Structures are given as structure tokens and as C-alpha cells.
N, C-alpha and C positions, 0 to 999 in steps of 0.2 A: 505494500500499498505504499502510496507514493506522497513525501511530506508537501502540504503548503501554507502559502504564508503566515495564514489565519492558524496552523496546529502550533508553527511556531512564536508565535506572535500574542497570538490568540484573537478573538474578536472583543475585547473588553479594550474599551475605552480607557486610556489615560487618567489619571486622577489627578490633579492639578491642585495641591495642597497650598493657598494662598493661605498666609495669617496676615492680617490684618492690625498693618504697622501704625505707629503714633503718623508718618507721615505720609501715607497714603488713605487713613481719617480725616486729615486736617484737606489732603486734595479734595474727596469728596466730599467734604462738608462747602469747602472755597466751591466748587463744581454749579452743587444743586444750591450756593449760594444760604447755605447756614450760619456761616458763619459767625455772624452778628445779627441780635435781635434790635429790633428799632422799642425805643420807649415814647414815649410823648408826654413831655413835659410843659402842662398850659398849650400852648398852640405851637408850640415847639417840637417837632419830632427830632430825635437824634440815637444812630446806629451807633453800639454796643455790642463788645465780642459777647457772644453768648458764651456760660458757663463750660457748654459743652468747650471749646473752643481752647477754652483758660486752660483747665483741667491739662488737656491734651499736650499744649505749648509748656505748663507749669513742669509733666509729664518727663518733655523730651529735656528740657534743660535739667531735669535732674540727672539724666539717662547721661545726659555731656559731659554734666558734673562730675560725676563716676568715672568717667572714660577718661576726662583730663584727669583725676587724682592716677588713673592706674599709670597714665604716659607720662605724670611727673615723677611717679617713682620710679618706673623702668626707665626715664633719662636720668635723676637720680644715681640710680644702677648703675649705670650706663658710664654716668661721668667719671664717677669713681671705678671704676675696673679698667677706663681709659687709662684715666691719671697714675695708676697702681702701672701701668703695662708703658708708659711714656716715663716715669722712674727705672722701669727694669732696664730700660733701651739706654736710657742713660750709663746706668749702671755698667750693664756690657758692652758699651765704647768707652768708658771710662777704661774698664780692666781688661778692655783686647789694646786701647793704646797703649797701659802699661807693657804689658805683653809684647806689643811686634814695640815699644822702646827697648826692653832687656834683650830679647831678641837680637835687633840689627845697632842697637846699639855697643855691644861688644866689640 
């Protein structure tokens, strides 16, 4: 019995798992015009950010602050490692220079 493409790959459609990220959610709010709410004050209508919009922005800020903290920590660790390596290189250069002087200076 010969194999067909449907035997190999199946007839099932692949499910795309999409996670509603804050960025996608914000884009959806903007597309639908739901990022603002209109408030009537006296005879004047004012548009203010919706509560949902502000909460999502706050969530993004919180996540980004966490990423910045992680990156700051990584940068600090790498800077210390680089300083140690530079010190080791300087020490090796000095030792090599002394050995070269002792070898060729005699």
C-alpha cells in the first residue's frame, strides 16, 4: 500500500498557539479605538486612557523594569569579568617581558 501525503502529514490542520501578549493586546485596543474613554465634564468631552489600557501599560513597564534589572546585573558581572581578564593580561605581559629580558639580556 503506497504512502500518500495525508498519511505522512495527516489531514489535521496545524493549530497555531497564539498567546495574547501585552503588545498584541494594546494593538487590538488601538485598532478598535478602545484605548480611550470619553468623559463628559460640563459641556466638554475629554478622552482619557481606559483602565484596561493603563493596566496593560503598567504591566509592560513592570516587565521591562525586570528585564533592565537582569541586564544591569549581567553587565555588572561581565564588566567585573572583563576587568579581571584585563588585569590577568597585564600581569602576563609583564611576566613575559621579564622573561624576555632575562633570556635575551644575558
